[in-house]
N, C-alpha and C positions, 0 to 999 in steps of 0.2 A: 565163711571157708569152714569146710568139715575137718582141715584138721587142728583149727583150733579148739571144736568142740568135743572132737574125740581126745584130745590131749587133756583137756578139762576136765572130763569123765573120770581117765585114768588116772590123772594126778590127785583128784578129790579122794579116789575110792584109795589110794596107795596112802594118803597121808591120815584119810579115816584109821586105815589098819595099823596105825603107829601109835594112835592115841589111847588114853586110859578110855575102858569102856564106858564111864559114867558120863562119859561127854555124848554119848550116841554114837548112832551109825549113819545119821543121815546129814549129809553137809547142808546147811553150816552147823557145826558144830555148838553143842550148850558148853557154855561156860561160866557158872554160878561160882561167882567168886566167895561167895557168904559159905559154899558147902568145902567139904573136906573132903579130898581126894587121896586114894591109895595110888601114890605115884609109882610104887612097885609094878603097877599093870601097864604102865607107860613105856611104849618098845625106845630105848634110847639109844642105842646103837653105840658107836664109838665117837671118836673126837671128830670125826668128819662128818656127821649125820646132819648138823645143822648147815653146812655147807654143801650138802647134797640137795637139801630141801631149797636153799636157793639157789642152786644151778639149776634143778629143775624148773622152777619158777621163770627161770632167764629163760630156760629152752620153751618155755610155753608162750613167754611175750614173741620170741621169734616169728611166732605162727598167728599172732593176733592181729586182725586187719580190720574189725568195725568197732564203733564205739563200744557196743553191746560186750563184745568179746574184750577188749580194754577195762571195762566196769568189772567183768566177772574176774580177769587177772589181778586187778587192784581189789579187790573183796578178798581174793585168796592172798595176797603180800600181806594186806592189814590184819587177817588173821592169823596168819604164821608167824609175824614179826613183832 
């Protein structure tokens, strides 16, 4: 279904835009646990920011119809939580 793919692309772009630039700009973001990041560059938002990430992941899941879409969605869940 096109809705799931469109939402996935938009969601990943939105999520990448919030991250520290040193993580890269292509999904899947790099996360080197040995590297020291300048966390001031991360767009943290307010007390509802992580809730919004979870909410949008749940919206994405409502349009998932295939096993491939499910795996893509699960990868995003694992990467963000």
